[in-house]
GUBA-946649 format. One record per residue: x, y, z of N, C-alpha, C in turn. Coordinates in steps of 0.2 Angstrom, whole numbers, plus 5000, padded with zeros to 4 digits. Atoms other than C-alpha are relative to their C-alpha. Layout:
BEGIN
XYZXYZXYZ...
***
This chain:
BEGIN
500450065003506353404962499749965005500450044995505053304972500349935000499850074999505553134979499449965003500550044998504352994980500349935000499950075000504352804983499649964994500450045006503852684968500149935002500050074999503352504971499749974994500350045006503152384956500049935002500250074998502352214959499849974993500150035006502552104944499849935002500250064998501451954948500049954994500150055005501051794938499650024994500549985005499651874929499950084999500149935000499652064933500650045002499549954998500752214935499650055004500349954996500352334949500650055002499549954998501252504953499750045005500249954995501152624968500550055000499649944998501852794970499750035007500349974993501752864988500650055002499549954998502553004997500349985007499650024994503553005013499649985006500550024995502052985024499749934999500350065003501552825014499350014997500649985004500052915006500149984993500050025007499652834989499850064996500149955004499752964976499849984993500250035006499552844961500049935001500050075000499152664958499749984994500250035007498852554943500049925001500150075000498252374941499849974993500150025007498452284924500249934999499850065002498452114917500650004995499549995005500052084907500049944995500050055005499651924897500649984998499350035001501451864899500450064996499649945003502052034891500250045005499849974993502952084907500350074998499649945001504152214900499650054997500549955003502852294889499550035005500549974995501652314903500350045005499749964995502852374916500250074996499849945004503552504902499450045000500649965001501752554899499850045006500249974994501452594917500550055002499449954999503152684919499950064996500149945005502652794904499550045003500549964997501052844913500250045006499749974994502052884929500450064998499649955002503252984920499650064997500549955002501853084912499750045005500449974995500953114928500550045005499549974996502553154938500650024996499449985004503753244926500550035004499549974997504653334939500249975007499850044994504953194952500549954999499550065000506253064956499749955005500350064997505852894963500649965003499750064997506652774975499649944998500550055002506052614968500249935002499950074998505952424972499549964996500550045004505152284962499949935004500150064997504352124969499549964995500450045004503251984963500349944997499850075002503351804957500350004993499649995007503851864939500450065000499649945000504852014945500749995001499350014998506451944950500550004994499650005006507151914932500150074997500049935003506652084926500450055005499749954995507252174942500849994999499350015001508952094940500350024993499849985007509052124921500050085000500149935000508552304924500450045005499649964995509652344939499650035005500549974995508152384950500049955007500050034993508152334969499449955000500650054999507052174972499949985007500250024993506152134988499549944999500450065000505351964991499250025002500749975000503451984990499749995007500350014993502951905007500350065005499749954996504152035015499750074998500349945002503352175005499350005003500650004997501652125011500050015007499949994992502252115029500150075001499849934999502952295028499350044999500649965001501252365021499549985005500550024995500252265034500250045006499849974993501252325049500050085000500149935001501152505042499350025000500749985000499352515038499549965005500450034995498552385049500449965005499650034995499652355064499749955005500450044995498252265074499849934996500250065004498052125060500349945003499750064998498251945066500249964995499850045006498351865049499950034994500149975007498451905031499949944995500150055005497751805017500150044993499949975007498351854999499949954995500150045006497751774983500250044994499849965006498551824967499849954994500150045006498551754949500249925001499850074999499551594953500349995007499750014994500151634970499550015006500450004994499351614987500550015006499650004994500051665004499650025006500349984994499651675022500650035005499549974995500651785035499650005007500350004993500251745053500450055004499749954996500651895064500050005007500050014993500151845081500149935002499950064998500651695091500649974996499450015004502351695082499950014993500049985007502651775065500249944996499850065005502651645051499750024993500249995007502451665032500049944996500150065004501851535020499850024994500249995007501751525002499949944996500050065004501151404989500649984996499450015004502451314979499850014992500149995007502351284960499350004998500750015002500551234960499650065001500549945000499251364956499349985002500650024998497851264963499750055006500349964995496651374973500250085000499849935001497251544966499650034995500449975005496651664953500049964994500050045006497251554939499549945000500550054999496151414946499350024999500749975001494651524947499950024992500049995007495051574929499849944996500250075004495051394923499349985001500750024998493451354932499550044996500549965003492551504924500049984992499950025007493251444907499649934999500450075001492551264910499350015000500749985000490851344914499850044994500249965006490951444898499850075002500249934998490751614907500650045003499449964997491851754913500050005007499950004993492551774930499550045004500549964997491351914934499349965000500650045000489851804929500049945005499950054995490551664939499850035007500149974994490551784954499350025001500749994999488851844951499549945001500450065000488151674949500149975007499950034993488951614966499550035005500449974995487951744975499249985000500750025000486251664970500049925001500050074999486751484975499649985006500450034994485651374987500349955003499750054996486851244991500749994997499350015003488751184988500149935000499850075001489551024982500750005002499350004998491250964988500449994993499550005007492551004974500750015003499350004998494350974975500350074997499749945003495351134973500850005000499350005000497151074976500350004993499750005007497251054957499450014995500649985004496251124943499749944996500250065003496150954934499649965004500450034995495550874950499350035000500749974999494151004951499649994994500450025006493650974933499749935001500250064999493450794938499450005004500650004996492150844951499550044996500549955002491350994942499649974993500350025007491050914924499449955001500650054999489950764930499450045004500649974997488950884941499650044995500449965005488550994926499649954995500350055004488250834916499349975003500650024997486950784929499550055002500549954999486050944929500150055006499949964994486751034944500050084998500149935002486351224944500750035000499449975001487751334938500250055006499949954994487551454953500349965006499750054995487851304965500749984999499350025001489351254956500550065001499649944999490051434956500250015007499949994992489851444975500449945002499650054998490651274977500750014998499349985002492151334967500350055005499749964995492451474979500149975007499950044994492151364994500649965000499450055001493451244987500750055001499549964999494651394986500250015008500049994992494351425005500349945003499850064997494651245009500849994998499350015002496251244999500550055004499749964996496851395008500249985007499950034993496551315025500449945000499650065000497251145020500750014998499350005003498651195009500550055003499549944998499351355017500050005008500049994993498751365035500349945003499650074998499251175038500050005007500050024993498751155056500050075004500149934996498751345061499350034999500749975001497051415065500050074998500149935002496551575056499550035004500549974996495751685068500250075002499849934998495751865075499850044994500149965005495752005063500449984994499750025006496151945045499950054995500049955006496652055031500049964994500050045007496251995013500250044995499649965005497352054999500049964993499950035007497552024980499450014996500549995005496552044965499349965001500650044999495351894967499550025006500449984994494851944984499850075000500249935001494652124979499450014996500549995006493552104964499449955000500550055000492551944968499649995007500450004994491151964981499849935002500250074998490651784981500649965003499450034997492451734985500150035007500049964994492451864999499549975005500550034996490851795006500249935002499850074998491551615005500550005005499549994995493051665015499750025007500349984993492051755029499649945003500450054997490851615031500449945001499650064999492151475029500450005006499649984995493251555042499650025006500549984995491751605053500350075003499749934998492451785054499450055001500449944999491451935061500150054995499949955005491152085050500650045002499449964998492452175061500749974999499450035001493752045059500249984993499850015007493652025040500150064997499849945002494552165033500250004992499949995007494552205014500250074998499849935001495652355011499850034993500149975006495252474998500649994995499450015005497052464991500249935000499850075000497052274992500349984994499750035006497452244974500750024999499349975001499052354975500450005006499750004993499452314993500749985000499350035000501052214989500550054997499649955004501652354977500150065005499949954994501352474992500649985004499550034995502452365003500750014996499449995004503752374989500250075000499949935000503652564989500350025007499849994993503852565008500749985001499450035000505352455006500550054997499549955004506152574993500150065004499949944996505852725005500549985005499650014994506752635019500749984997499450025003508152575007500550054999499649945002508752745003500449994994499750025006509152684986500150074996499949945004509852824974499450014995500649985004508352914966500150004993500049995008507952914947499450024998500749985003506652984936499749944997500450055003505252884929500349984993499750015006506052904912500649965000499450044999507752834918499849935002500250074998506852684926499749974993500350035006505852664909500649974996499550025005507452654899500449945003499750064998508252524911499549944999500550065001506652414909500149984993500050015007506652434890500749974998499350025002508552394889500149935003499950064996508352244901500049944995500050065004508852074893500049945004500150064996508251914901500449944997499750065003509251754899499549954999500550055001508251624891500349935001499850075000508451444896499449954998500650045002506951374887500349944996499850065004507251194880499649994995500450015006506651164863500149934997499950075003506351004853500050014992500050005008506250954834499450034998500649975003505051034822499649944998500550065001503450924819500149994992500050025007503550944800500550054997499449965003505051004789499750054995500349965006503951064775499349994999500750005001502151094769499949944996500050065004502450944757499949945004500050064995502850824771499350005004500650004997501250884780499449984996500550025004500150864765500049924999500050075001500750684763499749975006500350034993500350654782499250005000500849995000498550724779499749954996500350045005498250624764500049925002499950064998498850464772499449985005500550014995497550484786499350014998500749995003496150544775499749944997500250065003496050374768499549965005500550034995495150314784499450055001500549955000493550404781499349964999500750035001491650354781499750034993500449975005490550374766499550045002500549954997489250504767499349994996500750005003487350504763499750075002500449934999486150654762499449995004500550014995485050674777499350024997500649985003483750764766499749964995500250055006483650634752499949935002499950074998484050474761499349975002500650034998482550354763500249935003499950064997482550204775500250015007499950004993483150154792500750035002499449964997484450254802500149985007499850014992485350234819500350065003499749944996485750374831500549985005499550014994487250374842500250065003499949944996487550494856500649995004499550014996489150524865500050065005500149944996488850644880500649995005499450014997490650664885500150055006499949964994491450754900500050084998500049935002491650924890499750014993500349995007490950894873499449954999500650045002489350824865500149984993499950025007489450714849499449964998500550045002488050644839500249984993499950035007488050534823499349974998500550035003486650474812500249964994499750045005487150324801499449964996500550045004486250224787500149935003499950074999486050034788500749974998499350025002487750014779500550045002499549964996488650134790500250064997499849935003488650294779499850055005500149954995488650454789499550054997500549965002487050554787500050075004499949944996487350684801500549995005499650014995488650724813500150075004499949944996488950854827500549995005499450004995490450894838500150075003499949944997490451034850500150005008500049994993490751094868499349995003500750004997489251054879499950065005500149944996489551214889499649995006500350024993488951124905499349984999500750015000487251094898499949944994500050055005487350924888499349984998500750025002485450884889499750054995500349955004484951054881500450004993499650005006486351034868499749954995500250065004485750864862499350014998500749995002483950904862500050054995500049955006484351054851500249974993499750045006485350944839499549954997500550055002483950814839499450034996500549965004482650944834500350024993499749995006483850994820499949944995500050065004483950814814499249994997500750015002482050794814499750054995500249955005481850964805500349994993499750005007483050924791499949934997500050075003482850734788499449994995500550025005481850664774499449965004500650034997480050614779500049925000500050075001480450434774500649975003499550024996481950424785499749985007500350024994481550324800500649985005499550014995482650324816499849945003500250074998482550134820500249995007499850024993483550134836500550065002499649964997484650244847500449985006499650024994486050224860500450065002499649944997487050344871500649975004499450024996488750324879500350075004499749944997489850444890499850015007500249984994489750534906499350015001500749984999488050594903499549954998500450065002487350424898499350005003500650014997486050404911499550065000500449945000485450584911499650004993500249995007485250584892499549944998500450065001484450404892499350025003500649984996483150464905499650054997500449945002482750634898499849994993500250005007482650594879499849934998500350075002482050404880500449974995499650035005483550344871500049925001500150074999483450154868500549965004499450044997485150094874500550045003499449974997486550144885500649954999499450045001488350074882500650035003499449984997489950094891500550034995499549975005491250204883500549954997499550045003492550074881499849954995500350055005491449954872499850044993500249965006490750094860500650024996499449985003492550144856500349944996499850065003493049964852499649984994500450015006491549944841500250044994499949965005491950094831500749994997499350015002493850054830500049944995500050075003493449874824499750014993500349985006492349954810500650024995499449985005493950034802500649965000499450055000495249904807499749945004500350064997494449734810500549965004499550044996496149664817500450055004499749954996496449814828500249965007499750034994497549754843500150055006499949954995497749924852499650064998500449945001496550074854500250055006499949954996497050234862499550064999500549945001495650374865500250055005499949944995496050544872499450044999500649965000494550634876500150065004499949934997494150794886500349995007499750014994494550724903500349935001499850074999494950544900500549974995499650045005496250434892499949935001500150075000495750264888500449964995499650055005496850124881499849935001500250075000496349954877500449954996499750055004497249804872499549954998500550055002496249684861500449934998499750075001496549494860499449964998500550045003495549374850499350035000500649965001494249504846499650025006500349984994493849554864500550045004499649964996494549684876500349965005499650044996495949604885500250045006499849964995496549744896499850074999500249935000496049924900500450045004499649964996497150064905499650075000500349935000496350234910500450045005499749954995497050394918499749995006500250004994496850404936499550065002500449944997496050544947500150064996499849945003496950674937499950004992500150005007496450724919500550044996499449965003498150814915500149964994499850035006498650774897499449984996500650015005496850764890499850064996500249945005495850874878499950065004500149944997495350994891500750045002499449984999497151014895500350054995499849965005497651094879499550064998500549955001495951184877500050055005499949954995496251274893500550054998499549955002497851344887499950044994500249965006497151394870499650065002500549944998495751494878500450055005499649964996496951564891500450054996499649955004498051634877499650034995500449975004496551694868499949984993500150035006496351574854499549945000500550055001495051454847500449935000499650064999495651274850500249974993499850025007495651234831500550044998499549955002496651384827500749995004499450014995497851354842500449934998499750065002498151174836500450004994499649995006498651224819500650045000499449964999499851344825500749975001499450044998501051214831500349964995499850055005501251114815500750024997499449985003502651224808500450045005499649964995503351294824500849984999499350015001505251324823500449975006499650024994505751284841499449985005500550024995504351184850500349995007499850004993504551204869499949945003500150064996504951054879499750025007500349984994503751064893499949945005500150064996503750884899499349975001500750025000502150804905499850005007500349984993501750884922499350025000500749994999500050924928499950084997500249945004499051074920500350065004499849944997499351204934500750015001499349994999501151164936500350024993499849995006501351174917499850074998500349935001500351344917500650045001499549954999501851424925500649994995499550025005503051334913499950044993500249975006502051404898500250085001500049934999502051584905500850025001499349985000503951574909500349994993499850015007504251514891499850064996500249945003503251664885500550065002499649944997504251784896500749994997499350015002505851704889500050004992500049995007505351734871499749954995500350065004504451574865499450034997500649985004503051604852499549965002500650044998501351544854500049944995499950065004501751424839500449955004499650044997503151354849499749965006500450024994502051334865499549954997500550055003500651244854500349944999499750075001501851114848500349975006499750034994502651094865499449965004500550024996500951064873499749934996500250065004500450934859500549945002499550054999502050834863499949985008500150024993501650844882499449955001500650044999499950764880500249934998499850075002500750614871500549975005499550034995502150594884499649985006500450024995500850594897499649934999500350065002499850464888500449935000499650065001501250344884500449985007499550014994502350364900499650005007500350004994501050394913499349965000500650045000499450304908500249934997499850065003500050164896500649975003499450024997501750154905500449954995499750045005502450074889500850005001499250004999504250004891500350004992499850005007504349974872499450004995500649995005503250004856499749944999500250065001503049824854499449985005500550024996501949814869499350034998500649975002500649924860499649964994500350045005500349794846500250034993499849985007500449814827499550054997500649965003498749884822499750055005500249954995498450044832499550054997500549955002496950144831500050065005500049944995496950324839499350034998500649975001495350414842499950055006500149944996494550554852500150064997500049945003494350734848500750035001499349975000496150774854500449984994499650035005496850664840499850044993500249965006495950784827500550055000499449955000497450894832500549974996499550035004498650854818500750005004499449994996500050914830500149945005500050064995499550784843500249944997499950065004499450644830500749994998499350015003501150684823500549995006499650024995501950684840499949935003500150074998501150514844500449964995499650055005501850434828500750015001499249994999503550514831500249975006499750034993503650454849500049924999500050085001503150274843500549984995499650025005504150274828499649964995500450045004502750204818499350044998500649975002501150254808499449965004500650024997499450234816499450014996500649995004497650234810499650055004500449954997496650394814499450014995500649995004494850384807499950084999500249935001494250554800499550025005500549994995492850544812500349995007499650024993494150524827499650035006500449974994493150644838499349975001500750025000491550554834499949925002500050074999492050374838499649975005500450024995491150354854499250004997500749995002489450414846499949954994500150055006489850304830499949935003500050074997490150154841499349995003500650004997488550194850499449984995500550025006487550194833500149934998499950075002488350034828499749955005500250054995487849954845499250014999500749995000486050024843499749964994500250055005485949934826500049935001499950074998486549774833499449985005500550024994485349774848499350004998500749995002483749834839499749934997500350065003482549684836499650024994500349995006481749664820499350035001500749974999480149774818499950035007500149974993480449844836500050074999500149935000479950014839500550045005499549964995481150144846499650045005500349964995480750234862500350075000499749935000481750394857499450054999500549945000480750554860499850024993500349985007479650604846500150074999499949935001479750764837499550055003500549964996478150824845500150015007499949994993478650784862500650045001499449964999480350864859499950075000500149935000479551024855499750035007500249984994478751034872500549985006499650034995480250954881500350065005499749954995480851044897500149965007499950044994481450994914500150055006499949964994481651054932500549965005499650044996482951014945500050035007500049984993482951014964500449955004499650044996483950944978499649975006500350044995483350814991500549965004499650044996484150715005499749935000500350075000483950525003500049975007500050034993483450435019500049924999500050085001483650255011500549975005499650034995485150225023500450055003499649954996486450305034500450054996499549965004487450375020499650074999500449935001486050515018500250044994499849975006486550555000499650064998500449945002486150724994499949994992500250025007485150694978499950064996500249955004484950804963499449964995500650035003483150754956499850054994500349965006482750814938499449974998500750035002480950794933499950034993500149995007480550794914499250024999500749975002478950874906499649944999500450065001478350694902499849965006500150044994478350644920500549965003499450044998479950554920500550045005499549974996481350584932500749975000499350035000483250564934500350025007499749994993484150554951500849994999499250014999486050584953500250025007499749994993487150594968499949945005500150064996486550424974500649955000499550055000487850304979499849934999500250075001486750154977499350014996500650005004485150104968499450035004500649984996483950154983499950074998500149935001484250344980499650014993500449995006483650314962499449974999500650035000482150224967499949934998500050075003482650054961500049955006500050054995482249904971500249934997499750065002483149744969499649945003500350064997482249574971500449965005499550034995483749504980500650045001499549964998485049594989500749974997499450025003486749584980500550005006499550014994488049514994500650054999499449954999489349645000500349995006499650014994490649605013500250075003499949944997491049785015499550035004500549984996489349825021500049965007500050054994489349675033500550025005499449984996491049715040499950065004500149934997490649895043499550005005500550014995489049855052500249965006499850044994489849725063500550045004499649964995491149845069499650055004500449964996489849965074499649975005500350044995488949835083500449985006499550024994490549785093500150075004499949934997490749975097499450015005500549984996489049975105500049965007500050044994489449845119500350045005499849974994489649915136500249965006499850054994490449845152499450015005500550004995489349805167500050065005499949944996490149945178500650044996499649955003491050095171500650025004499449974996492850135177500150074998499849945003493150275165499849994993500250005007492750325147500650014996499449995005494050295133499750014993500249995007493850365116500549974995499650035005494450265101499850044993500249975007494550365084499949954995500150055005493850265070500350024994499649985006495250295058500549954999499450045002496650205049500049935003500050074998497150035058499449985005500550024996495650045070499549964996500450045004494649975056500249924999499850075000495649815058500049985008499850014993496049825077499450025005500549984995494449885085499749945004500250064996493849705090500649995006499550014995495549695099500050055006500049954995495549865108499350015004500749994997493649865112500049955005500150054995493749695120500550015006499549984995495349745130499750055005500249944996494649905137499349985004500750024997492849835140500149955006499950054995493549685150500350035006499749974994494449805161499650055003500549954997492849905165500050074997500049945003493150045153499450004995500549995005491650115143500450034994499749985006492250125125499650044996500449955005491650275114500450014994499649985006492150285096499850074998500149935002492250445087499450014995500649995005490750405075500249984993499950025007490550375057500250074996499749955004491550485045499550044996500449965005490650625036500550064997499649945002491250775026500050065005500049954995490750885040500549995005499550024995491850795052500750024997499449985003493250815040500250085000499949935000493051005039500150025007499949984993492951015058500749995002499350014997494750955060500550034995499549985005495451035044500550055002499549944998496251185053500649975004499450034997497451055062500449964996499650055004498050965047500650044997499449975002499851005044500349994993499750025006500150935027499449994995500550015005499050945011500149944996499850055004499950805003499949935003500150074997499550665016499349984997500650035003498150545011499450025004500649984997496350585014499849965007500250044994496150435027500450035006499749964994497450535038499750065001500349934999496750705035499349995004500650004997495050645041500049985007499950024993495750575057500050075005500149944996495850755063499350025002500749994999493950775062499849955006500250054995493850615072500250025007499749984994494950685086499650065003500449954997493850835087499349985002500650034998492350725088500049975007499950034994493050635103500150055006499949954995493550795112499350035002500749984999491750855110499649965004500450054996491150695118500350005007499750004993492250735133500149945003499850064997492950565135500650015005499549994995494150535150500750014996499450005004495550505137499949964994500050035007495850465119500649955000499550055000496850305116500149984992499850025007497850285099500749995000499350015000499450195100500450004994499550005005500950215089500349934999499850075001501350045081500449994993499650015005502850025070499949944996500250065003502349845066499349985001500750035001500749765061500049935002500050074998500149585065500449974994499650045005501249465055499649974995500350035006500749395038500549944998499650055002501449235031500450024993499649995007502849235017500150074999499849935001503349415020500750015002499349984998505049505022500050045006500149974994504349605036499350025001500749994998502749665045499950085002500149934998502849855045499350034998500549965002501449975045500350064996499749945004501650125033500150055005499849954995502350275042499450045002500649964998500650365042499649965005500450044996499750225050500449995007499650014994501250195062500050065005499849954995501550365069499650064999500549955000500050475065499850035007500249984994499550485083500550055003499549964998501250565087499950074996500149945004500950695073499450045003500749974998499150725079500150045007499949974993499750765097500450064999499649945001501050885091499750064997500349945004499950985080499350025002500649994997498350985090500050035007499949974993498351115104499549985005500550034995496851025112500249945003499850074997497850865116500650015004499550004996498950835130500249935003499850074997499750695141499449975004500650024996498150685151499549974996500650035004496850665138500249974993499850045006497850585124500649955002499550064998498750415127500249974993499750035006499850365112500649965001499350044999501150235118500249964994499750055005502250135107500049935002500050074998501949955106500049954994500050055006502149795095499549955002500650044999500549705094500149934998499850075001501449545088500349975007499750024994502249535105499650015006500549994994501049495119500350035006499649984994502349525132500150085000499949935001502649695125499450045001500649965000500849745124499850005008500250004992500549695143500450055003499649954997502049795148499850074999500249935001501549945139499450035003500749984997499749945144500050005008499950004993500249915162500250075002499749944999501250075161499550064998500449955003499950175151499450015005500650004996498450125163500250005008499750014993499550135179499550035006500449964995498450265188499349965002500650034999496950145187500149945005499950054995497750015198499849934998500350065002497249865187500649964996499550035003498949795182499949925000500150075000498549615187499449984995500550025005497049615176500150004993499849995006497949665161500249944995499950055004498649505155499449964997500650045003496949415154499650044995500349965005496249565145500350004994499750015007497549555132499949944997500250065003497249375130499349994996500749995003495449405127499950044994499949955006495849545115500249964994499850045006496849425104499549954998500550055002495549295104499450044997500649965003494149425100500250024993499749985007495249485085500049944995500050065004495449305079499349984998500750025001493649265081499750054994500249955005493249425071500249984993499750025006494449375057499649944997500350065002493649205056499350014997500749995002491949275055500050034993500049975007492449385040500249954995499850065005493249235031499449964999500650045001491649135034499550044996500549965004490549275028500250014992499749995007491649295012499849944996500150075003491449105009499250004998500750005002489549125010499850054994500149965005489549274999500249974993499850035006490549184986499549944997500550055001489349034987499450034997500649975002487849144985500050034993499949965006488549244971500049944994500050055005488949084961499449964999500750035001487249004965499650054996500549955004486449164957500350024994499649985006487749174943500350064999499749935000488549334948500749995000499349994999490349384946500250035006499849984993491349424961500650054999499549965000492449574964500450005007499649994994493849574977500250075000499949934999493849754982500650015005499450004996495649774988500350065002499749934998496449914998500349995007499850004993496749955016499449995005500650014996495649915031499650065001500349944999495250095032499650024994500449995005494550095015499349985001500650014998493050025023499550065002500349944998492650195029499550034994500449985005491150255019500150074997499849945002491750435018500650004996499350015004493450375011499949964994500150045006492750244999499550034995500549965003491350364994499449954997500650055002490150204992500249964994499850035006491150124978499849935000500350074999490649954985499349994998500750005002488850004983499950014992500050005007489250054965500149944997499850075002489949884962499449965000500650044999488449794969499450024995500649985004487249904959500149984992499950035007488049834943499949925000500250074999487549664950500649955001499450044998489349604956500050005007499950014993489649534973500650035002499449974997490949614984500349975006499650034995492249534995500650055001499449964998493849615003500649964999499450035001495649575001500249955005499850044995495949515018499649935001500450064999494549385017500249954996499850065005495349285003500850005000499250005001497249325006500349945003499750064998497549175016499949944996500150055005496849065002500550004994499549995006498249134990500749985002499350014999500049104989500450064998499649945002501449234989500349994993499750015007501849254970500850035000499349975001503649294964499950084999500149925000503849484968500750034997499449965003505049614960500250055005499949954995505049714976500149975007499950024993505549694994499350015004500750004997503949645003500050015008500049984993503949735020499450035003500649974997502249805022499449955001500550054999500849705030499450004995500649995004499449775020500149984993499850025007500349745004500149934999500050075000500649565008499349974999500650035001498849535009499750024992500249985007498549624992500349954995499750055005499849514983499749935001500350075000499149354990499350004997500750005003497349404986500050014993500049995008497849454968500249934998499850075003498749284966499449955001500650054999497149194973499550024994500549985006496049294960500249974994499850035006497049224946499849934999500350075000496449054951499349994999500750015000494649094951499750044994500349985006493749114934499550065000500549964999492349214941500150065004499849944995493349344951500550054996499549955002494249504947500150045006499849954994495149624958500050074998500049935001494849804959500450035006499549974995496249904969499850075001500149934998495750054979500750035002499449974998497150174981499950085002500149934998497150334991500550054997499549955003497950484982500450035006499549984995499450534992500449955003499750054996499950364997500649984996499450015003501750354992500249934999499850075001502050164995499649974995500450035005500650124983500350014993499649995006501750184969500349934998499750065001502550014971499549955000500550055000501049914975499649994994500450015006500049954960500349974994499650035005501349904948500149925001499950084998501649734957499349974999500650045001499749694958499850004993500150015007499549734940500449954997499650055003500949624935499849935002500350074998500249474946499449994996500650015003498549494938500149994992499950015007499049524920500449944997499650065002500349384919499549945000500550065000498849264922499450024996500649995004497649344910499450045003500549964996496649444923500150084998500049935001496149624921500250045006499849964994496949764932499650065000500449944999495749904938500250035006499849964994496350034949499550065001500449954999495250164957500350055005499649964995496150314965499550055003500649974996495050394978500450065004499849944997495250564987499450035003500649964998494150704993499550004995500450005006493450694976499449955001500650044998491650624979499649974994500450025006490950604961500349944997499750075002491050424955499849994993500250015007490650464937500649964996499450045004492450404931500149935003499950064998492450264943499549954997500550055003490850194936500149984993499750025007491550204918500549945001499550054999493050104924499749935002500350064998491949974933499549974995500450035006490749954918500449984995499550035005492249934907500249945002499850074997492849794918499549954999500550055000491149714918499949984992500150025007491049724899500549964997499450045002492749654897499949935003500150064997492349514909499549964996500550035004490749474899500349984993499750025007491749474882500449955000499550055000493049364888499749935003500350064997491849224894500349944996
***
């Protein structure tokens, strides 16, 4: 009987098998998706092997992320997949320097030279095949079509890949603004490359001969191209093996050959697999409905909240059009003067909202009675500006106000509204007929409509069908409320452990609700939500989600039958309110609509140093729409008076300070414009300049600068302000300064009424990490002494030692004194300017936003121009440190030991005393200590009747969600006058 080696690789999404002979030659291989039917797929492949090799025995081994449980249950040897890959590489490509493998939910890098090291992703599937699948689903195309589209791209956009829902937050607004699908497809693949470098390489440079393995890298040419270009690899150094899809299975076979395991026939192995019984540890919850009768009563109760209907073909008179161009769906309603529904539409926008709405408007014009007159129209949602510009819609209205108007129609005394949309969760508390507070999900869209839609499509079901399946599930799976890609693994594991699709559907519905209540609303008790609760948004059309919500709260709520159309309905009501008597609508006419078309192109704005990359859409009537601009200049808007903005003023002043040079140059010192240098630049610039050093700063942050240092970043979980520091160090090394100075400072300058004066660990010690992780830094070109800036004596002592070789010890005390004075003068200047801005704003009748965060949130690449977005809404902007000294330290529930936090708390307290001010808090994703700050600042503001708005910022550059939050804040401010 012949003896062969058999390797079985059971991955998160596929099963691969390889049969090879003693020399390692592959005699048979198979690659097949298992759709969570692991045992069945492995059995199917073993049957094929038994048929092909009836007179052979096999030494076998199993590997893969989903293989351990099956291997143990079937009594088959298991080998860790990184080790399998290592064995195959050393056998087939002994000269390889590094290996990159992307699987369905797994990603790995093996460094083979310069010290062997193996790295794998954790539970998160960001940047893997599952991520690519999700993005293709979002675009409404297959993975193959996504790949083909990427090869036709002309540009790329920055897209987050660490997380599928983060990526959606970038991609959906791009689609809504008219970005080409080809460009978005290429951007998705580029994001995967960035995730591999940032999330896996983590500081080690990927160079030399690189081997690319796994299904995605085997079958997707666009992805291969993105890796080769992103890593700057030559054709010889980028190796894509023919056997790449089954490479890990080959390694498993080689392991089996070495193990000298007792051989068995394929039939014997097949029997072992079929008899394998996995232990299930799936947690289950209560059934949603005990009987069909109970469900019928539930449906009847909610059916009472419905609109009356009128016939579009026979109705004569005035009508009002409302459009909700959402993140993933398009909604239209046409209502009569008395609020009856003439027409409604709810469907996925498939990434083309303008085309979808134009088509539906054509249908309305074709079907309506000739005596029906559309008197006015309004649009809301992510695509508001595009739709308003393209179809000449009369009015635009922010989503929060539209939903409030719609909820009030059904429940005039509503005191709490929760809307769960495609990528947003919006919650409003209503007091005295006005929005009192707004809560929105942050950067992550986990737990929204697209969350459950993604799972439905991945499992092969229509969203409506999938939703209904959970209503009578016997054992709903407890999945918690984790993020989508984490839960993706949980769902697949539940399937492998025997959970039905019905159980999973019910479990996902419960997860959405837990996410909304405990992560967005953060409710401590049901009483916080009020007595009259209206739920809306397409997600609540899912009866399972609604049932879970009522069960979690322990009370009944109101869900209008047009729950998914509430934004559009509110917009229609708003159009009716706003339209003047006998006024003519500007809505595109039926004739113009027949000839409607548009073109899109990209241009670079030269209005300021931001140089925004604009997407310009030109319409057939000569109009245009510009997106991608961070301020009104890019859109061609000119204001008669400049809206005052302290962020701009402070940033420009720091750059002016950096330009000052000493009369005679002793040496050149480089200062990285990162983290606390946005506060201490006046101090250190003065200090070095007075000693005769020419100070060179690293320059203004850009996305390109971030990428230049990405290969030295050791952790993907650190905040973006820290990540971008790596690019600044690269910039200073390129400028060939004599040395880079970046001190480690445990303590910051003291603030009044604090328990301590610590810098956060990242600000305090990042220079130490930088030096340890950057091969280009050494004791000669990088100076990072530890010092306490509060202690003059310590600063003098430390700097004498640090600059000893220059022989200037006697001059250092005077230079330190001048540095302290310079910093004090700069702070006074900022305080004075803030007073001027407040006076100007009040004289012009403007409201004022205290944009509060950290000193480094001044960096334009970090804040993404949010301050410009605020001023474009007509609001003046000042910063937290410019008003902190005017506030008092409020009673806190936490130990107050961080300097930057102290300013936030006092600034928040001061805002509560100013009727024309609101505070917006900037938070960098990945900032651990802000988990404490945000709750405390919210408490300070809301206890005095102020609104709390948080903007979580990261590498994500699209400000669509931020704009909705800010416009919601402005609307609430206007309502509460």
